[in-house]
C-alpha positions as CSV (number, residue, x, y, z in Angstrom):
1,X,279.8,71.1,156.8
2,X,280.5,67.6,155.7
3,X,284.3,66.6,155.3
4,X,285.6,65.5,152.0
5,X,286.1,62.3,153.7
6,X,282.3,62.0,154.5
7,X,281.2,63.1,151.4
8,X,283.4,60.1,149.9
9,X,282.1,57.5,152.1
10,X,278.6,58.3,151.1
11,X,279.5,58.4,147.4
12,X,281.0,54.8,147.8
13,X,278.2,53.7,149.4
14,X,276.5,55.0,146.6
15,X,278.2,52.7,144.2
16,X,277.5,49.5,146.0
17,X,274.1,50.5,145.7
18,X,274.5,50.8,141.9
19,X,276.2,47.3,141.9
20,X,272.7,46.2,143.2
21,X,270.9,47.7,140.6
22,X,273.1,46.7,137.8
23,X,272.8,43.1,138.7
24,X,268.8,43.4,138.5
25,X,269.3,45.1,134.9
26,X,272.0,43.9,132.6
27,X,273.0,40.4,132.0
28,X,276.7,39.5,132.6
29,X,278.8,41.0,129.9
30,X,282.5,41.1,129.6
31,X,284.7,44.4,129.7
32,X,284.7,43.9,125.7
33,X,281.0,44.2,125.8
34,X,280.3,40.6,124.9
35,X,278.4,38.2,126.9
36,X,280.2,36.4,129.7
37,X,280.4,32.7,128.8
38,X,279.5,29.7,131.1
39,X,282.0,29.1,133.7
40,X,281.9,25.4,132.9
41,X,280.3,22.9,130.8
42,X,277.1,22.2,132.9
43,X,276.3,25.7,133.7
44,X,272.8,27.0,132.5
45,X,271.3,30.2,132.6
46,X,268.0,30.1,134.9
47,X,266.7,31.9,137.9
48,X,268.0,30.1,141.1
49,X,265.3,29.4,143.8
50,X,264.7,32.3,146.2
51,X,266.2,34.9,143.8
52,X,264.7,37.1,141.0
53,X,267.7,37.3,138.9
54,X,268.7,35.0,135.8
55,X,272.2,33.6,136.4
56,X,274.4,30.6,135.7
57,X,273.7,27.5,137.6
58,X,275.1,24.2,137.5
59,X,273.0,21.4,136.3
60,X,274.6,18.9,138.4
61,X,275.2,20.6,141.9
62,X,273.0,23.5,141.8
63,X,276.2,26.0,142.2
64,X,275.5,29.6,141.5
65,X,277.7,31.4,139.7
66,X,277.3,35.2,140.6
67,X,278.4,37.9,138.0
68,X,279.1,41.3,139.6
69,X,280.1,44.9,138.3
70,X,283.8,45.8,138.2
71,X,285.3,48.5,140.3
72,X,287.7,50.5,138.2
73,X,290.1,53.2,140.4
74,X,292.0,55.9,139.2
75,X,293.1,59.5,139.4
76,X,293.5,62.8,138.0
77,X,297.0,63.8,139.2
78,X,298.3,67.3,139.3
79,X,301.8,68.7,139.5
80,X,302.5,72.6,139.4
81,X,299.4,73.3,137.4
82,X,300.1,70.4,134.8
83,X,298.2,67.0,134.6
84,X,299.6,63.6,134.4
85,X,298.7,61.5,131.3
86,X,299.6,58.0,130.1
87,X,299.5,57.0,126.9
88,X,298.3,53.3,126.5
89,X,300.6,50.4,125.6
90,X,297.7,47.9,125.5
91,X,294.3,47.1,124.3
92,X,291.9,48.2,124.4
93,X,292.3,52.0,123.1
94,X,296.3,51.3,122.4
95,X,298.2,54.3,121.7
96,X,295.6,56.6,123.1
97,X,295.6,58.9,126.3
98,X,294.4,57.8,129.6
99,X,294.5,58.7,133.3
100,X,296.4,56.1,135.6
101,X,293.6,53.7,136.5
102,X,292.8,50.2,136.5
103,X,290.8,47.5,138.3
104,X,290.5,47.5,142.2
105,X,292.4,43.9,143.2
106,X,291.0,41.7,146.1
107,X,291.5,42.8,149.4
108,X,292.4,46.1,148.3
109,X,290.9,49.6,149.3
110,X,289.9,52.3,146.4
111,X,292.6,54.4,147.6
112,X,295.2,51.9,147.6
113,X,294.3,50.5,144.2
114,X,294.6,54.3,142.8
115,X,298.0,54.5,144.6
116,X,299.1,51.0,142.8
117,X,298.0,52.3,139.3
118,X,299.7,55.5,139.4
119,X,302.8,53.4,140.6
120,X,302.1,50.7,138.0
121,X,301.3,52.6,134.9
122,X,303.4,56.1,135.6
123,X,306.1,54.9,138.4
124,X,304.7,57.7,140.3
125,X,304.2,58.3,143.8
126,X,300.8,60.1,144.4
127,X,299.4,61.7,147.3
128,X,295.3,61.6,147.2
129,X,293.5,64.7,148.2
130,X,289.6,63.9,147.8
131,X,287.2,61.7,145.7
132,X,286.6,63.5,142.5
133,X,283.7,61.2,141.2
134,X,281.9,58.0,140.7
135,X,281.2,57.2,137.3
136,X,279.1,54.3,136.0
137,X,279.1,52.4,132.5
138,X,276.4,50.0,132.7
139,X,276.9,48.3,129.3
140,X,280.4,46.6,130.4
141,X,279.3,46.4,134.4
142,X,281.7,49.1,135.4
143,X,281.7,51.4,138.4
144,X,284.5,54.0,138.3
145,X,286.2,55.7,141.5
146,X,288.2,58.9,140.3
147,X,290.4,60.5,142.5
148,X,292.1,64.2,143.0
149,X,295.7,63.9,143.5
150,X,299.4,65.5,143.3
151,X,302.5,64.0,142.8
152,X,304.4,63.2,145.8
153,X,307.7,63.5,144.0
154,X,308.5,65.1,140.7
155,X,309.3,61.7,139.2
156,X,307.7,59.5,136.6
157,X,308.2,57.2,133.8
158,X,306.6,54.5,131.7
159,X,305.2,51.5,133.3
160,X,304.8,48.3,131.4
161,X,301.2,49.2,130.6
162,X,302.1,52.7,128.9
163,X,304.0,53.9,126.0
164,X,304.6,57.2,127.1
165,X,303.9,59.7,130.3
166,X,303.7,62.9,130.3
167,X,302.4,66.1,132.2
168,X,300.4,68.3,130.0
169,X,299.3,71.9,130.3
170,X,295.7,72.2,130.3
171,X,295.5,73.8,126.7
172,X,297.7,70.9,125.4
173,X,295.9,68.0,126.5
174,X,295.3,65.8,123.6
175,X,291.3,65.8,123.9
176,X,291.0,63.9,120.4
177,X,293.1,61.4,121.4
178,X,291.7,60.4,124.9
179,X,291.0,56.7,125.2
180,X,287.5,56.7,127.1
181,X,284.9,59.3,127.4
182,X,285.4,59.4,131.6
183,X,288.9,60.1,131.2
184,X,287.5,63.6,129.6
185,X,284.5,63.7,132.4
186,X,287.4,63.3,135.1
187,X,289.5,65.9,133.8
188,X,286.9,68.8,133.3
189,X,285.4,67.8,136.7
190,X,289.2,68.3,137.9
191,X,288.9,71.5,136.3
192,X,286.0,72.6,138.2
193,X,287.2,71.8,141.6
194,X,290.6,72.4,141.4
195,X,290.1,75.8,143.5
196,X,288.1,73.7,146.0
197,X,288.9,72.3,149.3
198,X,285.7,70.4,149.9
199,X,283.1,69.4,147.3
200,X,280.4,66.8,146.5
201,X,281.7,64.2,144.2
202,X,280.6,64.2,140.5
203,X,278.7,61.4,138.7
204,X,278.3,61.0,135.0
205,X,277.6,64.2,133.2
206,X,274.2,64.2,131.4
207,X,274.2,63.3,127.4
208,X,274.6,66.5,125.3
């Protein structure tokens, strides 16, 4: 039987494969869904020599500017049967509830990023248990790695990006006030695996 670590490594490899697929399919888009502007005054859109994808290329020196999908890392954090949620203090979706998550930084592992995001948004120290899911959001070029975690200490508070941080019983989760579809996906996938020690990470649910 494969360990959770082995399964997680395979899904991270799968996420990297998706990066290549997205680069072939989607033009560069910002996180707001708008086209990315040229990186400089002399850049133009064209297919570089030896490539197959249209990119920004400097008309003077030929430098190729690569635009790649962003990696988001986060976690479903549980404590004594309750789920930790943060109410966003910033746009997009200010005032709505989300999981502690954000963009992976340079030179950071996905696990390190998830730990950092929990501390930044909820002032929480967490223990990561397993990779829960790999979600893809092609229209804004995102791959999201979501982990299953617990609170290392029963302490949490609002970080600068949160208006409120709270532990919710499952039946009290504000489903109509969740910030993003992937928040609901992760919560429901967590629910399915809460009793399992080894499981295959999830991907995007099928459209209803």
